[in-house]
MARVOZA-48920 format. One record per residue: residue number from 1; x, y, z of N, C-alpha, C in turn. Coordinates in steps of 0.1 Angstrom, whole numbers. Each point is the difference from the previous one (the first is absolute). Example, Ala and Ser with C-alpha at 12.3 -4.5 7.8 and 13.67 -1.06 7.14 Angstrom:
(1,(132,-57,78),(-9,12,0),(9,12,0)),
(2,(-4,11,-7),(9,11,0),(-8,11,8)),
END
This chain:
(1,(9,-12,0),(-9,12,-1),(9,13,1)),
(2,(-4,10,-7),(7,13,0),(1,5,14)),
(3,(9,7,4),(2,8,13),(-10,12,0)),
(4,(-3,3,12),(-8,13,3),(6,12,-8)),
(5,(14,1,2),(6,10,-7),(-3,0,-15)),
(6,(1,-11,-6),(-3,0,-15),(-14,1,-4)),
(7,(-9,-4,9),(-16,3,-3),(-1,15,0)),
(8,(7,7,10),(-2,15,0),(6,7,-11)),
(9,(12,-6,-5),(7,5,-11),(-8,-2,-13)),
(10,(-10,-11,-1),(-7,-2,-12),(-11,11,0)),
(11,(-6,3,12),(-10,10,0),(6,14,-4)),
(12,(11,2,4),(7,12,-3),(3,2,-14)),
(13,(4,-12,-7),(4,0,-14),(-12,3,-7)),
(14,(-13,-6,4),(-12,1,-8),(-4,15,0)),
(15,(1,7,12),(-4,13,1),(8,10,-10)),
(16,(12,-5,-4),(8,9,-8),(0,-4,-14)),
(17,(-8,-11,-4),(-1,-5,-13),(5,-13,-2)),
(18,(7,-6,10),(4,-15,-1),(11,-4,-7)),
(19,(2,4,-14),(9,-6,-7),(12,9,-3)),
(20,(1,11,6),(11,8,-3),(5,7,13)),
(21,(11,7,-2),(5,8,12),(2,15,-4)),
(22,(-1,9,10),(2,13,-4),(12,3,-6)),
(23,(2,10,-10),(13,4,-6),(8,9,8)),
(24,(-7,7,10),(7,9,9),(9,-8,11)),
(25,(10,6,4),(7,-7,11),(-5,3,14)),
(26,(1,-9,9),(-3,2,14),(9,8,6)),
(27,(-3,9,9),(9,7,7),(6,-7,12)),
(28,(-7,-10,5),(4,-8,11),(11,-9,-5)),
(29,(12,0,9),(11,-9,-3),(-3,-15,1)),
(30,(6,-8,-6),(-3,-14,2),(5,-4,13)),
(31,(-8,-10,7),(6,-5,13),(10,-9,-2)),
(32,(11,2,8),(12,-9,0),(1,-9,11)),
(33,(-10,-1,8),(-2,-10,12),(-2,-14,-5)),
(34,(8,-8,4),(-1,-14,-5),(-12,-6,7)),
(35,(-6,-11,-7),(-10,-8,4),(2,-14,-3)),
(36,(-10,-8,5),(3,-15,-1),(-2,-4,-15)),
(37,(-7,9,-8),(-2,-3,-13),(10,6,-11)),
(38,(10,6,4),(9,6,-9),(6,-10,-9)),
(39,(2,3,-11),(7,-7,-12),(11,9,-6)),
(40,(12,-1,6),(8,11,-1),(11,-1,-12)),
(41,(-3,-11,-7),(10,-2,-12),(-6,-11,-8)),
(42,(4,-2,-12),(-4,-11,-9),(2,-13,9)),
(43,(-9,-10,-2),(1,-13,7),(1,2,15)),
(44,(-6,11,6),(-4,2,12),(12,4,11)),
(45,(11,-10,0),(10,3,9),(14,-2,-4)),
(46,(10,3,6),(14,-1,-5),(3,-14,-6)),
(47,(-5,-10,8),(1,-15,-4),(-6,-3,-13)),
(48,(-10,7,-5),(-7,-3,-12),(-9,-11,1)),
(49,(-7,-1,10),(-9,-12,2),(-14,2,-6)),
(50,(-5,14,-2),(-13,2,-5),(-11,-4,10)),
(51,(3,1,11),(-10,-5,11),(0,9,11)),
(52,(-12,7,4),(-1,6,13),(-10,-6,7)),
(53,(4,-8,11),(-9,-8,9),(-11,8,6)),
(54,(1,14,0),(-10,7,7),(-11,5,-9)),
(55,(3,1,-13),(-9,5,-10),(-11,-10,-4)),
(56,(-10,5,-6),(-11,-8,-5),(-7,5,-13)),
(57,(-3,-7,-10),(-7,5,-11),(-12,-8,-3)),
(58,(-7,3,-11),(-12,-6,-3),(3,-15,-3)),
(59,(-9,-10,5),(2,-14,-3),(-12,-7,-7)),
(60,(-12,4,1),(-12,-6,-7),(-4,6,-12)),
(61,(4,13,-2),(-3,6,-12),(7,14,0)),
(62,(-2,8,-10),(7,12,-1),(-9,11,-7)),
(63,(1,12,3),(-7,11,-6),(9,12,2)),
(64,(-2,10,-8),(7,12,-1),(-3,10,12)),
(65,(10,4,8),(-4,9,11),(3,14,-6)),
(66,(11,3,-7),(1,11,-7),(9,0,-13)),
(67,(0,8,-8),(9,2,-13),(5,14,0)),
(68,(13,1,-1),(6,13,-1),(5,0,-16)),
(69,(-7,9,-8),(6,2,-14),(10,10,1)),
(70,(12,-4,-2),(11,9,0),(1,10,-10)),
(71,(10,9,1),(3,11,-9),(6,-7,-14)),
(72,(1,8,-9),(4,-5,-13),(14,-7,0)),
(73,(9,6,9),(14,-5,0),(2,-12,7)),
(74,(-10,-5,8),(2,-12,8),(-2,-12,-8)),
(75,(9,-10,0),(-1,-12,-6),(8,-10,8)),
(76,(-7,-9,7),(6,-7,10),(-1,-16,-2)),
(77,(10,-7,4),(-2,-14,1),(7,-7,11)),
(78,(6,9,10),(6,-6,12),(-10,1,11)),
(79,(-1,-10,10),(-9,1,11),(2,12,8)),
(80,(-12,5,6),(1,12,9),(6,-6,14)),
(81,(1,11,9),(3,-3,14),(-9,8,8)),
(82,(0,-4,14),(-11,5,9),(9,5,13)),
(83,(0,13,3),(5,5,10),(-10,9,10)),
(84,(-4,-6,11),(-10,7,7),(-13,1,-7)),
(85,(-5,11,-3),(-13,2,-6),(2,4,-16)),
(86,(12,-2,-4),(5,5,-14),(4,-11,-8)),
(87,(-6,0,-13),(4,-10,-10),(10,8,-10)),
(88,(11,-7,-3),(9,7,-9),(2,-10,-12)),
(89,(-2,6,-12),(0,-7,-13),(10,7,-9)),
(90,(8,-8,-8),(11,6,-9),(-3,-5,-14)),
(91,(1,10,-9),(-1,-1,-14),(3,11,-8)),
(92,(14,2,-3),(4,13,-7),(-2,11,10)),
(93,(1,-2,13),(-3,9,10),(-6,-6,13)),
(94,(-2,8,10),(-5,-6,12),(-15,6,4)),
(95,(-9,-8,3),(-13,4,6),(-2,-3,13)),
(96,(-5,8,8),(-4,-3,14),(-15,2,2)),
(97,(-7,-11,4),(-14,0,0),(-4,-4,14)),
(98,(-12,5,5),(-6,-4,12),(-6,-14,-1)),
(99,(6,-9,8),(-2,-16,-2),(-16,-2,3)),
(100,(-7,8,7),(-13,-3,2),(-10,4,-13)),
(101,(3,10,-6),(-8,5,-10),(6,2,-14)),
(102,(12,-1,0),(8,2,-13),(1,14,-4)),
(103,(-4,9,8),(3,14,-3),(14,5,1)),
(104,(3,7,-11),(14,4,-3),(5,10,11)),
(105,(13,-3,5),(7,9,10),(10,8,-9)),
(106,(8,-7,-8),(8,8,-8),(5,-9,-12)),
(107,(5,5,-9),(7,-6,-12),(13,7,-4)),
(108,(10,-8,-2),(13,6,-3),(6,-8,-13)),
(109,(1,7,-11),(6,-6,-12),(14,-3,2)),
(110,(5,-12,-6),(14,-3,-1),(3,-13,-6)),
(111,(12,-2,-1),(3,-13,-9),(2,-12,10)),
(112,(-11,-4,6),(0,-10,11),(-10,-12,-6)),
(113,(4,-12,2),(-8,-10,-5),(-1,-12,9)),
(114,(10,-1,11),(-2,-11,8),(-10,4,11)),
(115,(-4,-12,9),(-7,4,12),(9,8,10)),
(116,(-6,9,7),(8,7,10),(2,-9,12)),
(117,(11,4,8),(2,-7,13),(3,11,9)),
(118,(-6,-2,13),(0,11,10),(11,-2,8)),
(119,(7,11,3),(13,-1,8),(1,12,11)),
(120,(3,-3,10),(3,12,11),(12,8,-6)),
(121,(-2,13,2),(11,10,-5),(2,10,9)),
(122,(6,-2,11),(5,10,8),(11,9,-5)),
(123,(-1,13,1),(-8,7,9),(-14,7,-5)),
(124,(-4,-6,-12),(-14,5,-4),(-10,-6,9)),
(125,(-11,8,-1),(-12,-3,9),(-9,-11,-7)),
(126,(1,-1,-14),(-7,-10,-6),(9,-11,-7)),
(127,(-5,-12,-1),(9,-10,-7),(3,2,-15)),
(128,(9,-5,-4),(4,-1,-14),(-7,-12,-7)),
(129,(-3,4,-13),(-5,-12,-9),(10,-3,-11)),
(130,(6,-11,1),(11,-4,-10),(-7,-6,-11)),
(131,(3,6,-12),(-5,-7,-14),(12,-1,-10)),
(132,(-2,-9,-8),(10,-3,-10),(-7,2,-15)),
(133,(10,2,-9),(-6,1,-14),(13,-2,-9)),
(134,(-2,3,-14),(12,-2,-8),(10,12,3)),
(135,(-4,11,6),(9,10,5),(7,-2,12)),
(136,(-2,-10,8),(7,-2,12),(-9,-3,12)),
(137,(5,5,13),(-8,-2,11),(-2,14,6)),
(138,(-13,1,5),(-4,14,3),(-6,0,15)),
(139,(1,10,9),(-5,1,12),(-10,11,-1)),
(140,(-13,-3,2),(-10,10,1),(-5,3,13)),
(141,(-5,12,2),(-8,5,12),(-13,-6,2)),
(142,(-3,-8,10),(-13,-7,2),(-12,10,0)),
(143,(3,13,4),(-12,9,0),(-1,9,-12)),
(144,(8,-3,-10),(0,7,-13),(7,13,0)),
(145,(5,6,11),(6,12,-1),(-11,12,-1)),
(146,(4,11,-4),(-9,11,-2),(-4,1,-15)),
(147,(-13,-4,-3),(-6,0,-12),(0,14,-8)),
(148,(4,-2,-13),(-2,13,-8),(-14,1,-8)),
(149,(-7,10,2),(-12,2,-6),(-1,-4,-14)),
(150,(-10,-8,-5),(-2,-2,-14),(11,-10,-6)),
(151,(9,-6,8),(10,-9,-5),(2,-12,9)),
(152,(2,-12,-5),(2,-11,9),(15,-1,3)),
(153,(4,12,7),(14,0,4),(-1,5,14)),
(154,(12,-1,6),(0,5,14),(14,4,4)),
(155,(1,11,9),(13,4,5),(4,-11,11)),
(156,(12,-6,0),(4,-9,10),(-8,-13,-1)),
(157,(-6,-3,-11),(-6,-13,-2),(11,-11,-3)),
(158,(10,4,-7),(11,-9,-3),(12,3,8)),
(159,(5,-8,10),(11,2,7),(14,-3,-4)),
(160,(0,-11,-9),(14,-4,-6),(-3,-10,-11)),
(161,(10,-1,-9),(0,-10,-11),(14,-6,-2)),
(162,(1,-13,-1),(12,-6,-3),(-1,-9,-13)),
(163,(9,2,-10),(11,10,-1),(-6,13,-1)),
(164,(8,11,6),(-5,14,0),(-2,5,-14)),
(165,(9,-3,-8),(0,5,-15),(-5,-10,-10)),
(166,(-6,-10,4),(-4,-11,-9),(-10,4,-9)),
(167,(1,-4,-14),(-10,5,-9),(-12,-11,0)),
(168,(-12,7,0),(-12,-8,1),(-3,-6,-13)),
(169,(-1,-13,0),(-4,-8,-13),(-14,-5,3)),
(170,(-10,4,-7),(-14,-4,3),(-2,-15,0)),
(171,(-7,-6,8),(-3,-14,0),(-11,-4,-9)),
(172,(2,-9,-9),(-8,-3,-11),(-15,-6,7)),
(173,(-10,4,-6),(-13,-6,4),(-2,1,16)),
(174,(6,9,6),(-2,2,15),(5,-12,7)),
(175,(9,-7,-4),(4,-12,7),(7,3,14)),
(176,(-4,-6,10),(4,3,13),(15,-2,0)),
(177,(9,10,9),(13,-4,2),(1,-9,13)),
(178,(12,-5,2),(1,-10,12),(-2,8,12)),
(179,(-9,-5,9),(-4,7,11),(10,0,12)),
(180,(1,12,5),(10,2,10),(-6,-5,15)),
(181,(9,-3,9),(-2,-6,13),(6,10,11)),
(182,(-7,2,12),(5,10,9),(0,-7,13)),
(183,(11,2,9),(2,-5,12),(8,10,9)),
(184,(-6,6,11),(8,7,9),(6,12,-6)),
(185,(-7,7,-9),(4,12,-6),(11,-2,-11)),
(186,(1,-13,-5),(8,-2,-12),(-8,-6,-11)),
(187,(2,5,-11),(-6,-5,-13),(9,-9,-8)),
(188,(-5,-13,-3),(7,-9,-7),(-6,-1,-14)),
(189,(9,2,-11),(-7,0,-12),(10,-4,-11)),
(190,(-5,-4,-12),(9,-2,-12),(-1,12,-8)),
(191,(12,3,-8),(0,12,-7),(0,-3,-14)),
(192,(-11,5,-7),(-4,-3,-14),(13,2,-8)),
(193,(2,-8,-10),(12,2,-10),(14,-5,5)),
(194,(0,-4,13),(11,-6,5),(-2,-12,6)),
(195,(10,-8,5),(-1,-12,7),(2,2,15)),
(196,(-5,11,5),(5,5,13),(-12,-2,10)),
(197,(2,-3,13),(-9,2,10),(6,9,9)),
(198,(-9,10,6),(5,10,8),(-8,0,13)),
(199,(6,5,11),(-5,4,12),(1,15,3)),
(200,(-11,7,0),(-1,15,1),(-6,5,13)),
(201,(6,11,6),(-8,6,11),(-13,7,-6)),
(202,(-11,-4,7),(-12,4,-4),(-3,16,1)),
(203,(7,6,9),(0,15,2),(6,8,-11)),
(204,(12,-4,-4),(6,9,-11),(5,-8,-12)),
(205,(-3,-14,-1),(6,-7,-12),(15,-4,-1)),
(206,(8,5,12),(12,-4,-1),(3,-15,0)),
(207,(11,-4,-6),(2,-13,-2),(8,-8,12)),
(208,(-7,-10,6),(6,-6,11),(10,-12,-6)),
(209,(-5,-6,-11),(8,-11,-6),(-5,-2,-14)),
(210,(9,-6,-9),(-6,-3,-13),(8,-13,-3)),
(211,(-6,-9,-7),(6,-13,-4),(-4,-3,-15)),
(212,(8,-6,-7),(-3,-5,-14),(-5,-14,1)),
(213,(-11,-3,0),(-6,-13,2),(0,-9,-13)),
(214,(5,3,-11),(0,-9,-11),(13,4,-9)),
(215,(4,-7,-8),(12,2,-9),(-3,12,-8)),
(216,(10,8,-1),(0,14,-7),(-6,-2,-15)),
(217,(3,-11,-6),(-3,-2,-15),(-15,-4,-2)),
(218,(-6,-3,12),(-14,-6,-1),(-9,12,6)),
(219,(-11,3,-8),(-11,9,5),(-9,-8,10)),
(220,(2,2,13),(-7,-8,10),(-15,6,0)),
(221,(-9,-11,1),(-14,3,4),(-3,-5,14)),
(222,(-4,9,9),(0,-4,14),(-13,-1,4)),
(223,(-3,-8,12),(-12,-2,6),(1,10,12)),
(224,(-11,2,5),(-1,9,13),(10,-5,10)),
(225,(8,8,5),(9,-4,12),(-9,-4,12)),
(226,(4,-7,8),(-6,-3,12),(10,0,12)),
(227,(-5,2,12),(8,2,12),(-6,-8,12)),
(228,(9,-7,6),(-4,-9,13),(13,3,9)),
(229,(-4,6,11),(10,1,11),(11,9,-6)),
(230,(13,-5,0),(11,8,-4),(4,-2,-15)),
(231,(-8,-6,-9),(3,-6,-12),(-8,5,-12)),
(232,(6,4,-10),(-8,4,-13),(2,-11,-10)),
(233,(-11,-3,-7),(0,-12,-9),(-6,6,-13)),
(234,(8,-4,-11),(-4,5,-12),(1,-13,-11)),
(235,(-12,-1,-8),(1,-9,-11),(1,7,-13)),
(236,(8,-4,-10),(0,7,-13),(3,-9,-11)),
(237,(-6,3,-12),(4,-7,-12),(15,3,-4)),
(238,(7,-9,-5),(-4,-13,-5),(-3,-11,10)),
(239,(8,-1,10),(-1,-13,8),(5,3,15)),
(240,(0,11,5),(7,2,13),(-9,4,12)),
(241,(3,-5,11),(-6,5,12),(11,2,9)),
(242,(-1,12,8),(12,4,9),(-5,7,12)),
(243,(9,-2,10),(-4,6,13),(11,11,4)),
(244,(-4,11,6),(10,10,4),(-3,4,13)),
(245,(11,5,8),(-3,6,12),(-6,13,-1)),
(246,(-11,1,7),(-10,11,-1),(7,14,3)),
(247,(10,0,10),(6,12,4),(11,5,-9)),
(248,(8,-9,-6),(12,5,-7),(1,-5,-15)),
(249,(-9,-9,-2),(-1,-6,-14),(10,-12,-2)),
(250,(7,-5,9),(10,-10,-2),(-8,-13,-3)),
(251,(4,-7,-12),(-6,-12,-5),(3,-11,10)),
(252,(-13,-5,4),(1,-13,8),(0,-12,-7)),
(253,(-8,-1,-11),(1,-12,-9),(-8,4,-12)),
(254,(5,-8,-11),(-8,0,-14),(0,-13,-5)),
(255,(-12,-3,-7),(-3,-13,-5),(-3,2,-16)),
(256,(6,-9,-7),(-2,1,-15),(-11,-11,-2)),
(257,(-11,3,-4),(-11,-10,-1),(-1,-6,-15)),
(258,(-5,-12,0),(-1,-6,-14),(-10,6,-9)),
(259,(-12,4,6),(-10,6,-8),(2,14,-3)),
(260,(2,5,-12),(4,13,-3),(-11,10,1)),
(261,(-7,0,10),(-10,12,3),(-4,-1,15)),
(262,(7,10,7),(-2,0,15),(-9,14,3)),
(263,(-11,-3,5),(-11,11,1),(-2,6,13)),
(264,(2,-6,12),(-2,5,13),(6,-6,11)),
(265,(1,6,12),(7,-7,11),(-7,3,13)),
(266,(-13,-3,2),(-7,2,13),(8,-6,11)),
(267,(2,7,11),(9,-6,11),(-10,-5,10)),
(268,(2,-12,5),(-8,-5,11),(7,-7,11)),
(269,(-6,-4,11),(7,-8,9),(6,-13,-5)),
(270,(-7,-5,-10),(5,-14,-5),(13,2,-11)),
(271,(1,11,-6),(9,4,-9),(-5,9,-11)),
(272,(8,1,-11),(-3,9,-10),(-7,-7,-11)),
(273,(-12,5,-3),(-9,-6,-11),(5,6,-14)),
(274,(3,-7,-9),(5,5,-13),(-10,-5,-12)),
(275,(-6,8,-6),(-8,-5,-12),(9,2,-12)),
(276,(-1,-11,-7),(8,1,-13),(-10,-3,-12)),
(277,(6,1,-12),(-9,-3,-12),(-8,-12,2)),
(278,(7,-11,3),(-8,-12,0),(-5,-6,13)),
(279,(4,5,11),(-3,-6,13),(3,10,11)),
(280,(0,-6,12),(4,8,12),(9,-8,9)),
(281,(8,7,8),(8,-6,9),(0,8,14)),
(282,(6,-8,10),(2,6,13),(14,-1,2)),
(283,(7,13,3),(14,0,2),(4,2,15)),
(284,(10,-6,5),(4,3,14),(5,14,0)),
(285,(-4,8,11),(4,15,-1),(14,1,5)),
(286,(6,-10,5),(15,0,5),(9,-1,-12)),
(287,(-3,-7,-8),(10,-3,-12),(-5,-2,-13)),
(288,(-13,2,-2),(-7,-2,-13),(-1,-14,-6)),
(289,(2,-9,9),(-1,-15,-6),(-14,-4,0)),
(290,(-4,-9,-9),(-14,-3,-1),(-5,-8,11)),
(291,(-11,3,7),(-8,-8,9),(-9,-10,-8)),
(292,(-7,6,-9),(-8,-8,-10),(-3,7,-12)),
(293,(-3,-8,-11),(-1,6,-13),(-12,-7,-7)),
(294,(-8,7,-6),(-12,-5,-7),(0,4,-16)),
(295,(0,-8,-8),(-1,3,-14),(-15,0,-4)),
(296,(-7,11,-2),(-14,0,-3),(-3,1,-14)),
(297,(10,-2,-9),(-1,1,-14),(-8,12,-4)),
(298,(5,10,5),(-7,14,-2),(8,8,-11)),
(299,(-5,12,-2),(6,9,-8),(-2,15,4)),
(300,(6,2,12),(-2,14,6),(11,9,-3)),
(301,(-3,11,-5),(10,10,-4),(-1,13,9)),
(302,(-10,-1,9),(-3,11,9),(-8,-6,13)),
(303,(-4,9,8),(-6,-4,12),(7,-4,12)),
(304,(-6,-3,11),(7,-4,13),(-8,-10,7)),
(305,(5,-3,13),(-7,-8,9),(-6,6,11)),
(306,(-11,-3,5),(-6,5,13),(2,-12,10)),
(307,(4,4,12),(1,-11,11),(-9,5,13)),
(308,(-8,-10,5),(-8,3,11),(-3,-13,7)),
(309,(2,1,13),(-4,-12,9),(7,-14,-5)),
(310,(12,2,-4),(7,-13,-4),(-3,-5,-13)),
(311,(-7,8,-9),(-2,-3,-14),(5,10,-10)),
(312,(4,-6,-11),(6,9,-10),(-10,-1,-12)),
(313,(-5,12,-5),(-10,1,-11),(7,6,-11)),
(314,(-2,-7,-12),(6,6,-12),(-7,-5,-13)),
(315,(2,6,-12),(-5,-6,-12),(13,-4,-7)),
(316,(-1,-11,-7),(11,-5,-8),(1,7,-13)),
(317,(-8,10,-4),(1,8,-11),(-5,-6,-13)),
(318,(-5,-12,1),(-6,-8,-11),(-14,-2,2)),
(319,(-5,-9,7),(-14,-4,2),(-5,-3,14)),
(320,(9,1,11),(-5,-4,13),(5,10,10)),
(321,(-8,2,12),(4,7,11),(1,-11,12)),
(322,(11,2,8),(3,-11,8),(2,5,14)),
(323,(-4,-8,10),(4,1,14),(8,-10,6)),
(324,(11,3,3),(12,-10,6),(3,2,14)),
(325,(2,-12,7),(5,1,13),(14,6,1)),
(326,(0,11,7),(14,8,0),(11,-9,5)),
(327,(-1,-8,10),(11,-9,5),(4,-9,-9)),
(328,(-8,-7,-9),(3,-11,-7),(-1,0,-15)),
(329,(-8,10,-5),(-3,2,-14),(-11,-9,-5)),
(330,(-6,-7,10),(-12,-9,-3),(-11,7,-6)),
(331,(-7,-4,-11),(-12,6,-5),(-11,-2,9)),
(332,(-7,11,3),(-12,1,9),(-13,1,-9)),
(333,(0,7,-11),(-10,-1,-9),(6,10,-12)),
(334,(-8,-2,-12),(3,9,-11),(-13,2,-8)),
(335,(-1,10,-7),(-13,4,-6),(4,6,-15)),
(336,(-7,-1,-9),(2,7,-13),(2,14,1)),
(337,(11,5,-6),(1,14,-1),(10,4,-10)),
(338,(-1,10,-7),(7,3,-11),(9,12,3)),
(339,(13,-1,-5),(9,10,1),(8,1,13)),
(340,(11,8,1),(5,3,13),(-7,10,8)),
(341,(3,2,12),(-8,9,9),(9,4,11)),
(342,(-5,10,8),(5,3,14),(-11,-1,9)),
(343,(-2,-10,6),(-11,-3,11),(3,7,12)),
(344,(-11,3,8),(1,4,15),(-11,-8,8)),
(345,(2,1,12),(-8,-9,8),(-4,8,12)),
(346,(-13,-2,5),(-6,5,11),(-12,-8,5)),
(347,(1,-3,12),(-12,-5,8),(-6,-12,-8)),
(348,(9,-10,-4),(-4,-12,-7),(-5,0,-14)),
(349,(3,12,-6),(-2,1,-14),(12,5,-8)),
(350,(3,-5,-12),(10,2,-9),(-6,9,-11)),
(351,(6,12,-3),(-4,9,-10),(10,-1,-12)),
(352,(-3,-3,-11),(10,1,-11),(-8,5,-14)),
(353,(9,8,-7),(-4,5,-13),(4,-10,-11)),
(354,(-10,-5,-9),(2,-9,-10),(0,8,-13)),
(355,(11,-3,-7),(0,8,-13),(-1,15,0)),
(356,(5,5,11),(1,15,3),(-14,6,-3)),
(357,(-10,-8,2),(-15,6,-3),(-10,-5,9)),
(358,(2,-11,7),(-11,-5,8),(6,-2,15)),
(359,(-8,4,10),(5,-2,13),(-7,-13,5)),
(360,(7,-10,5),(-6,-13,4),(3,-1,16)),
(361,(-11,-4,6),(2,-2,16),(-1,-15,1)),
(362,(11,-7,7),(-1,-14,2),(0,-3,15)),
(363,(-7,-11,4),(2,-4,14),(13,-6,2)),
(364,(6,6,11),(15,-4,3),(2,-14,3)),
(365,(-11,-7,6),(1,-13,3),(-3,-11,-10)),
(366,(-9,4,-9),(-5,-10,-10),(3,5,-15)),
(367,(2,12,-2),(3,4,-14),(-14,4,-7)),
(368,(-10,-2,6),(-13,2,-5),(-3,15,-3)),
(369,(-4,3,-13),(-3,14,-4),(-11,6,8)),
(370,(1,11,6),(-10,6,9),(-7,12,-9)),
(371,(8,6,-8),(-6,10,-9),(9,5,-9)),
(372,(-4,6,-10),(8,6,-13),(-5,13,-2)),
(373,(10,10,-3),(-5,14,-3),(8,3,-12)),
(374,(-7,5,-10),(6,6,-13),(-2,14,-2)),
(375,(10,9,1),(-3,15,-3),(-1,1,-14)),
(376,(-6,12,-4),(-1,4,-14),(13,3,-7)),
(377,(11,3,8),(12,3,-7),(11,-10,4)),
(378,(11,1,-7),(12,-9,3),(12,9,-3)),
(379,(12,-2,8),(1,-12,10),(-4,4,13)),
(380,(-3,-10,9),(-4,1,13),(13,-3,8)),
(381,(3,7,10),(12,-2,8),(-3,-12,10)),
(382,(9,-4,6),(-1,-9,12),(-8,9,10)),
(383,(-9,-7,9),(-6,9,10),(6,0,12)),
(384,(-3,9,9),(6,0,14),(-13,-1,9)),
(385,(2,-4,12),(-12,-2,10),(0,8,11)),
(386,(-11,6,4),(-1,9,12),(-10,-6,9)),
(387,(-8,9,5),(-11,-4,11),(-13,-3,-8)),
(388,(-1,-13,-4),(-12,-3,-8),(-1,3,-15)),
(389,(11,7,-5),(0,5,-13),(13,-4,-8)),
(390,(-2,-2,-13),(12,-1,-9),(2,13,-8)),
(391,(12,3,-3),(3,12,-8),(10,-4,-11)),
(392,(-4,5,-12),(10,-3,-12),(-1,11,-10)),
(393,(11,1,-8),(1,10,-11),(-5,-7,-14)),
(394,(-7,8,-7),(-6,-6,-11),(3,10,-12)),
(395,(12,1,-4),(4,8,-11),(-2,15,4)),
(396,(-11,6,-5),(-3,14,4),(-8,2,12)),
(397,(-2,-10,7),(-11,0,12),(7,-7,12)),
(398,(-5,3,12),(4,-6,11),(-14,-5,6)),
(399,(0,-13,5),(-13,-7,5),(1,-4,13)),
(400,(-12,1,7),(-1,-7,13),(-11,-10,0)),
(401,(1,-12,3),(-9,-10,-1),(-3,-6,15)),
(402,(-13,-3,2),(-4,-4,13),(-11,-13,-3)),
(403,(-4,-5,12),(-10,-10,0),(-13,7,-4)),
(404,(-9,-6,-9),(-12,6,-3),(-10,1,12)),
(405,(-7,12,1),(-9,2,12),(-14,-8,-5)),
END
């Protein structure tokens, strides 16, 4: 059932027209107070599990709570994030919306395409939002700075960019860049056009360390970095998974894998889950040695694994969605599913976007389909989960979905 907060939000949205949000900006600054339902970066946490044990979304059906039809410049494909009562969405710029109603708080144009990641940024009063693009890594002001009348720009909205003088190269078809990760005031990100992974101070963008994670002659394609305790894990094409000391970038281990497509590295108590083109493996986090390996006869060239309550959830990129026991790799269930995906999990439900166009909700224990939602536009980003609500970016729109009343 939808929460009382979202029922009230639905009434409010109906009073202002239901399907859109006001074009004017709200003067009230976004709340930066953390809540149980915050989703502070892509795949929820530094470990990249895609799971918030405190959140819940629709399970028996779905309806539209609100739709924000964005301005002409907004074209998004990356998942939004949720901080307090504010939803942030990126697509050739940054939008800040009221999570309850979809009403616009501010918009700031810029060459940003990844999901943002929230980081503390002392001595600033508000957090930084780290974003990446073909132009590098940028730190944005979470309250948007001082807006300029009649323009989606703001004084103080951008705090830093790395590299400082990097030339912006537009991302074709609004393809998301590799999402950054933030921990304790540090931004961990890959730098487009290089084979480098960097650790940056979230307050000013100063470099804490930089490592070349792949051979210079090979253009590496990275998965989202993940962090667990004092270690940073990165998977990259063509066949490498590596671990680095989070504080100074010292390489702890690297593994050259047989399957030449390493996509992700969610970090768990059991080890590092690595999705590859044809299957999935669990690696020991101390040395990268395989704990178990499963050949799923897949063909995944994108996507990741979600991990919740001892289960790994993933698509093989061909025709099945799988639930595997995290400790052993044993199959718990599988169900028909086309293409790769980035699933998320909340309150016994797995949410996954099929073919970039259909949101599917699956029972986490059985794999039974609970509902399916197809928006009128594509692509549809992976969703995030809040208090009884799902949020997603749908090209020129941002959506909130809830249980039908």
